[in-house]
C-alpha positions as CSV (number, residue, x, y, z in Angstrom):
1,M,-65.7,-23.4,-25.0
2,T,-65.7,-20.4,-27.4
3,A,-63.8,-17.2,-26.6
4,G,-64.5,-13.7,-27.7
5,T,-66.7,-12.5,-30.6
6,P,-66.2,-12.4,-34.3
7,T,-65.1,-8.7,-34.0
8,R,-62.3,-9.4,-31.4
9,R,-58.6,-9.9,-32.3
10,L,-56.3,-12.4,-30.6
11,I,-52.5,-12.0,-31.2
12,V,-50.0,-14.5,-29.8
13,L,-46.4,-13.3,-29.6
14,R,-43.7,-15.9,-28.8
15,G,-40.0,-15.9,-28.6
16,N,-36.9,-16.4,-26.4
17,S,-36.1,-14.2,-23.5
18,G,-34.8,-10.8,-24.7
19,S,-36.3,-11.0,-28.2
20,G,-38.6,-8.0,-27.8
21,K,-42.1,-9.5,-27.2
22,S,-43.1,-7.1,-24.5
23,A,-41.9,-4.1,-26.5
24,L,-43.7,-5.3,-29.5
25,A,-46.9,-5.8,-27.6
26,T,-46.6,-2.2,-26.3
27,A,-45.9,-0.9,-29.8
28,I,-49.0,-2.6,-31.1
29,R,-51.1,-1.1,-28.4
30,A,-49.7,2.4,-29.2
31,L,-51.0,2.0,-32.8
32,R,-54.5,1.2,-31.6
33,P,-55.9,4.5,-30.3
34,E,-59.2,2.9,-29.2
35,R,-57.5,1.7,-26.0
36,T,-59.4,-1.6,-26.1
37,L,-56.3,-3.8,-26.4
38,A,-55.4,-6.0,-23.4
39,L,-51.8,-7.1,-22.9
40,V,-51.5,-10.5,-21.2
41,G,-47.8,-11.1,-20.4
42,Q,-46.5,-14.4,-19.3
43,D,-43.8,-12.8,-17.1
44,I,-46.4,-10.5,-15.4
45,I,-48.6,-13.4,-14.6
46,R,-45.9,-15.9,-13.7
47,R,-43.4,-13.7,-11.9
48,Q,-45.4,-10.7,-10.6
49,I,-48.8,-12.0,-9.9
50,L,-48.0,-15.6,-8.9
51,G,-44.4,-15.0,-7.8
52,A,-43.3,-18.4,-9.1
53,G,-41.1,-20.3,-11.5
54,D,-42.3,-22.1,-14.6
55,G,-42.9,-25.8,-15.0
56,V,-45.2,-28.4,-16.4
57,G,-48.7,-27.9,-15.1
58,H,-47.8,-24.6,-13.4
59,P,-50.9,-22.4,-12.6
60,A,-49.5,-19.6,-14.8
61,I,-50.6,-21.7,-17.8
62,G,-54.2,-21.7,-16.8
63,L,-54.1,-18.0,-15.6
64,V,-52.8,-16.8,-19.0
65,D,-55.6,-18.7,-20.7
66,L,-58.3,-17.5,-18.3
67,T,-57.1,-13.8,-18.4
68,A,-57.0,-13.8,-22.2
69,R,-60.5,-15.4,-22.4
70,Y,-61.9,-13.0,-19.9
71,A,-60.6,-9.9,-21.8
72,L,-61.9,-11.3,-25.1
73,E,-65.3,-11.9,-23.6
74,H,-65.4,-8.3,-22.2
75,G,-64.8,-6.5,-25.4
76,Y,-61.0,-6.4,-25.6
77,D,-58.7,-7.4,-28.3
78,V,-55.8,-9.3,-26.7
79,V,-52.1,-9.7,-27.2
80,V,-50.8,-12.8,-25.3
81,E,-47.0,-12.6,-25.1
82,G,-44.3,-14.7,-23.6
83,I,-41.6,-17.3,-24.1
84,F,-44.4,-19.9,-24.0
85,N,-42.3,-23.0,-24.1
86,A,-44.0,-25.2,-26.7
87,E,-44.0,-28.3,-24.5
88,R,-45.6,-26.6,-21.5
89,Y,-47.8,-24.0,-23.2
90,G,-48.6,-25.6,-26.6
91,E,-51.8,-27.3,-25.6
92,M,-53.2,-24.2,-23.9
93,L,-52.3,-22.0,-26.9
94,R,-53.8,-24.4,-29.4
95,R,-57.1,-24.5,-27.4
96,L,-57.2,-20.7,-27.0
97,V,-56.6,-20.1,-30.7
98,A,-59.1,-22.8,-31.7
99,D,-61.8,-21.4,-29.4
100,H,-61.4,-17.8,-30.4
101,R,-64.2,-16.7,-32.8
102,G,-62.5,-13.6,-34.2
103,V,-59.3,-12.8,-36.1
104,T,-56.4,-14.7,-34.7
105,R,-52.7,-14.3,-35.6
106,C,-49.7,-15.9,-34.1
107,Y,-46.1,-14.7,-34.4
108,L,-42.7,-16.2,-33.4
109,Y,-39.4,-14.5,-33.2
110,D,-36.5,-16.3,-35.0
111,L,-33.4,-14.7,-33.6
112,T,-29.9,-16.0,-32.7
113,F,-28.9,-16.3,-29.1
114,E,-26.4,-13.5,-29.7
115,E,-29.1,-11.2,-31.0
116,T,-31.4,-11.8,-28.0
117,L,-28.5,-11.1,-25.7
118,R,-27.7,-7.9,-27.5
119,R,-31.4,-6.8,-27.3
120,H,-31.5,-7.8,-23.6
121,A,-28.6,-5.5,-22.8
122,T,-30.7,-2.5,-23.9
123,K,-33.5,-3.2,-21.4
124,D,-34.2,-1.9,-18.0
125,V,-34.1,-5.5,-16.6
126,A,-30.6,-6.1,-18.0
127,G,-29.1,-6.0,-14.5
128,E,-31.6,-8.5,-13.1
129,F,-30.3,-11.5,-15.1
130,G,-27.7,-12.0,-17.8
131,E,-26.1,-14.4,-20.2
132,A,-26.0,-17.4,-17.9
133,E,-29.7,-17.3,-17.2
134,M,-30.6,-16.6,-20.8
135,R,-28.6,-19.6,-21.9
136,E,-30.5,-21.7,-19.5
137,W,-33.9,-20.4,-20.8
138,W,-32.8,-20.5,-24.5
139,R,-35.2,-22.7,-26.6
140,G,-33.9,-21.9,-30.1
141,F,-36.5,-21.7,-32.8
142,E,-39.4,-23.7,-31.4
143,P,-42.7,-23.4,-33.3
144,V,-45.9,-24.8,-31.6
145,E,-47.3,-27.6,-33.7
146,G,-50.7,-26.7,-35.0
147,L,-50.2,-22.9,-34.8
148,A,-49.7,-21.0,-38.0
149,E,-46.9,-18.8,-36.6
150,S,-45.6,-16.0,-38.8
151,V,-41.9,-15.4,-38.3
152,I,-40.4,-12.1,-37.0
153,G,-36.7,-12.0,-37.9
154,A,-33.8,-9.9,-36.8
155,D,-34.0,-7.7,-39.9
156,E,-37.5,-6.5,-39.1
157,S,-37.5,-3.4,-36.8
158,L,-39.9,-3.1,-33.9
159,D,-41.8,-0.4,-35.7
160,A,-42.1,-2.5,-38.9
161,A,-43.2,-5.6,-37.0
162,A,-45.9,-3.6,-35.1
163,R,-47.2,-2.0,-38.2
164,R,-47.2,-5.3,-40.1
165,I,-49.2,-7.0,-37.2
166,V,-51.7,-4.2,-37.0
167,C,-52.2,-4.3,-40.8
168,E,-52.6,-8.1,-40.8
169,C,-55.0,-8.0,-37.8
170,W,-57.1,-4.9,-38.4
171,G,-56.5,-4.2,-42.1
């Protein structure tokens, strides 16, 4: 089943908890004044909409896919962002990317645990969970087989990463 049109953009942002995925998605949106960029956040769908954990076959996987496809079909460019564990979400992400008819780019943060912990401490949610939970969720550097994921490292600022992605996706 195809998704979107040849003029739509699909951006996949992946990385460990605390890496900066949500902030990057928001920064990309700020650089796109047309306001036709939908942000599809794994945490929003999983925790806020469904109010549930994350496991193999969890409904959040399908709802992320469905939400992204719906937005693409209705004239939005889409940023899909989340930890997106390769084992649980890999198949869905590969299908979504393969089905999308427009420009598609995938990005993966490659940060140390210490760097993600440092970044987490600067966020509003820092008091909701800490080092113990982040160690439990930590996946290391985990590319999804079959996705051409460009790396975002610790040396690339939020602004630089957002500008690079906008340039690579919109020219």
